[in-house]
C-alpha positions, 0 to 999 in steps of 0.5 A, spaced: 504 510 484 498 506 483 491 507 485 492 502 491 498 505 494 495 512 493 489 510 497 493 507 503 497 513 503 491 517 504 488 513 509 494 513 513 495 521 512 487 521 515 488 517 521 495 520 523 491 526 524 486 523 529 488 525 536 488 519 541 490 517 548 489 511 553 488 504 550 486 507 543 494 509 542 495 501 542 489 501 537 492 506 532 499 504 532 496 497 530 492 500 525 498 504 522 502 498 522 497 494 518 497 500 513 504 500 513 505 493 511 499 493 506 503 499 503 510 495 503 506 489 500 503 493 494 510 496 493 513 489 492 508 487 487 509 493 483 517 492 483 516 485 481 511 487 476 516 492 473 522 487 473 518 482 470 518 486 463 513 487 458 509 480 456 511 476 462 505 479 467 500 479 461 501 486 459 504 488 453 504 481 450 500 479 443 493 479 443 488 474 441 
């Protein structure tokens, strides 16, 4: 897991501990949905990067 994923997970955990009621419930739900989407996007990028292999994403290739 990379640093971005760790930060998203920490933020999600923190806001999950905030008690909300009334109209704030919808706002909190939306915030959590956006964090989940960000987490999914980071995971997809990591999977794409891992499946490309060394050198195909600029990593592990020859240096100048």
